[in-house]
DOLOTOR-903137 format. One record per residue (C-alpha): x, z, y; residue in one letter. Coordinates in pm, whole numbers, plus 50000, padded with zeros to 5 digits. Each point is the difference from the previous one (the first is absolute). Layout:
% residues N
XZYA
...
END
This chain:
% residues 74
871863135846267X
500654992849635X
499394964049900X
496664998349817X
500164990249636X
496794979849973X
499144972750247X
496644982349995X
499464965350137X
496674987550127X
498084975549787X
499834979350323X
503764993749996X
499644962750030X
501084972049774X
503404990749871X
502135030449931X
497455023850151X
502435013050260X
497884994050312X
498765035650013X
500815036450042X
500425025049721X
498955036550004X
501105030849807X
498035032449986X
502165030650057X
497125025349991X
500085011150364X
501354967350141X
499644963049932X
503094978050012X
499684963550108X
502594972149970X
500174962250037X
499904983649658X
502294972050124X
502765024750087X
499445031549793X
503525013450059X
499415002250375X
498235027250195X
497055019149858X
497285014250223X
498235032249907X
496615012350115X
498055031949933X
497604992849711X
496905007650210X
501034976650280X
500744972049755X
496635004849828X
498234997150338X
501974968450078X
499054984049666X
496325008350053X
500074984150347X
501604968649858X
497294998049731X
497155002650251X
498124967450065X
501574979550277X
496564991350135X
499355036550085X
503245002750197X
499304967350184X
496505010450099X
501275033750124X
502534982550224X
497344976850139X
497705029250086X
502875018550171X
500754969550214X
496394996250114X
END
């Protein structure tokens, strides 16, 4: 894979130097992800659709996931 040109860091990168996060780069069909603390190391790539589903699941309210687990355990 070619190294993406434009990396975006989350606005939730933490204080200080803002390196307590991951960065992403959109490569049209795939999304590249790297650790902002060590950007020269390995980069993971995911199909764009799979990454979009992952982001949506992360955004969903935690309370809904917790209540679903409780009802499954009952």
